N, C-alpha and C positions, 0 to 999 in steps of 0.2 A: 644794223637790224636785231636789236633788241628783243624787241618783239616776236620775232617771225614764226617761234611756234605756238605762240602765247593760242591759248585756248586748249591745248592738244598736250594728249597724255601715251609719255613715254616706257614703256615697260626693258626694263635694260641690263642683263646678268651679266655676270658677274662684274660687278656695280664696285665696288670697293678695291681697285685695285688696278693699275696699266690703266690698257686703253678704255674699257668698260667705265671706269673711274673718273675720267679723263672727259668723255663722252657726254657722263652721269652732269656733271657741273656743266658742261657745258650746254646739255639742252633747258637745263635749269635758267644760264644765263640767258637765254633766246626764251624765255619765257612758258616753258612747258615744266605741269606737272608729270613728274617723277616716282617710275617706282623701280626701286631701288633693290637688285636681288643681289646674296650674299649668303657667303657663309662663318664671316664672320660678325659676330652683335654688336660689339663693340665701334668696330668701324664704322659698320651701317648707321649706329645713334651718332658717332661722329660725323659723317657725311650728311642725314640729316638733318643737325642740327647745324654745319655748314651750308645748306642750303637755305634754311629757314632763315637765317643770316644775313643772307643778300636779296632777301623779301619772297624768294621761291618757295616752294612747295615739295618737301620729296617725302615719298613711303616708304619705309625700310623695309623688306619683307626677305623676314631670315630664312633659308629656304637652299638644295640644293638642287641644280638641274636634273641628275640621275633618278629622283625619285620623288620630287615634289610637283611637278609641271602643274598641273592639275589647281593643285592648293595658289603656285603660284597666277595662274590668272584666273581666280576665282577669287581673291586675295584683292589683287587691280581693278576686277571688278564692283567688288562690295566698296572697295576706298573711292574710286574716281568714276566711276558709271563707264565707262569707255577704253579702249583702247587705239592708241593712232600711228602709233609707232611700236615695233617689235626689234629691240635690239640686240642679239646675239653673241652676247664679247666673252663671254665663259669659254672657259679652254685649260689645255691641259697642255706637259709637254714632256715627254722622255728621249732622251737615247736607244737608239737599238737597232741592229742591223734585220736584215733575210735570214742572217743563224741565229743573233742572240735575243731577238724580240720575243718573249713566252707570250702563250697566247691569251695567258691572264693582262699581260700587259698592252695584249695588240686589242681587246675584247673594254679596257678601259680607257685606250687616247679614241676609239671609234664612238664607244657610248655615248664621250663626256665632248667630245668636238662637234661629233656630225649626226647621234642619233636622239640627241638632247634638243638640237635645232631643229631637228624634222619636227616635235614632237610637240614642242613650244610653236613650232609657225602653224601646223595643224589644229588645236588646239583655240591659235590667235585667231585662226581663218574666220569662222563667225562673227566675232566684234570687229576686226579689220575689213569684213563686207561693210555693214555700218556707217563705216567710219570712212568709207575711202582709204581707211592708211598703206600700212606701207615696209616694207621689211629690210632690214640693212644686217647682213651675216658679216662677224669679223671674223677672214678667212689670212689667210698668207702669202707671201712669195712662194711657199713649196709646196702649196697647192696651186700654180703655176708652171714650177721648176722643180727638177728632181735635185735633193740636196743626199749626200750619203751621209749616214748614222743617226739618220732621226726616221726611219722607213715609215714606220706605222703615223707620226704624225702628219709627215706627208701626203700620205693616203687619204687621211683626213680631211687635209685641208681641200685636195683634191675635190675628194667628194663632195664636198658645200661647195664647189665652187659650179659643180655641176648641179645638186639638188640649189641651188642660187638660179642657175636657169631653166632649169623643167620647172621651177618653180613659179616663175612667172611668168613662162607662158602660157601653167593651167592656169593662171589668179587675173591676169590682163584682163580678161572679159568680164572681170569683179571688179574692175581699176584697183588690184593692190596691186602695187610696183613691189620686186627683187631684189635689191641688187646685193653686191656684195666690196667688199674693199679687202687691198693684198697690201699687207704690211710685209717691208723689208725690219729689220733690227732694230728693236727700238726699245728702250729702257724700261725693262715691265719686272716683276717678280718674275714673271716664268720661268725660265731660266734656273733661279736659284729653288723653287719650289721642284722642279724636276731634278734637283740635285746638287746642280755647281756650285763651288765653293766659291769666296768671295772674291779668291785673289786668280783665277780660275775665269769667272765673270768677267771681272777688269780686261783679262787677258782679253777675250773672244770679243770684249767691245771693242778695244783700241786696234784690234787685227779687222775687225769689222767697219774701221775708217778707210780701211785697206781696199775691202770686197764693194766697198757701195759707190758707183762714178761717185757722186758730189764730195765723199769724202770725209762724212759721217753718218752716225746712227740717225734716227728720228727720234721726236718726243712725240708722246702719245698724244699731247693736244693737239698736233698738225695732222695723227689722224681720224679725229675728233671733229677736227673740224670739216676733214671730206664726207664723213659719218651722215653730219649736221647739215651740209648739202645737198645729200643723196638722201634723206629725211624731210628734206622743206619741197616746198611747192617750184621752187626753181630748176630742180629734177625733176619736174610733173611729167618728163616725154624721157625718160632716162628708166629699162629696167633690162635686168638679166643680163647688167654689167657684173666684171669682173676689174674693179678697180685699180691698177698699180699705186701705191703710193710706198716708196721703197729707195730713194734713191738712185734710182737707174738700177735695181740691185737683178733685177728677173731681164734683163739683156744684155748682161755680160756671160762670160765663156772660160770654164776653165783653162787659164794655160803657165 
């Protein structure tokens, strides 16, 4: 399926690390022209060169989804003339409980993980109408299940799941599909960027092998494969779905 997305344009946020990066590379390998959104200019340059070296085509857009969404859409249209797929993979994670989460931390989490996805979706719809395109949101197992100590993150991902379902219903008549993926623990930079030290992170990953029934954590490339499927014509009759890809984590209970 090397050319599965040939002729398509995919706009991917959070494209310089983790699931967003893996998705961008997988989409490019499937023939898509990819607009890569990230804040790290060096990593954007590195990724565009990597895609080009594999005979792909990438457009790097250095931008922040909190403030630059109009420019993100405009530069994608200027560069490629269309949008077929929007993948919202940008996100942050910080610890906090009902008692300890500050309003500032709450607002930041909801703004990055939910508001920015809504805003980009809203801006992309006129272009997706023309291509009968689709949207894939990167959510989390925490959108489906409650976990202690990451309150605002759980709420932001649960909100993203409901946004996915509501938008799918509203946009179906325009032939725009909207789906989400809900990964379990995947080795990315999100925990480190949230303040977890290296030793604590390795301990967390090791512990996660016991909390996921399949006995291991996930890889970003595995999530990218599911995103590719949902973005492709193979998923033409799927919309409003929130797909678990978590080694069985969402099926477990505290014991």
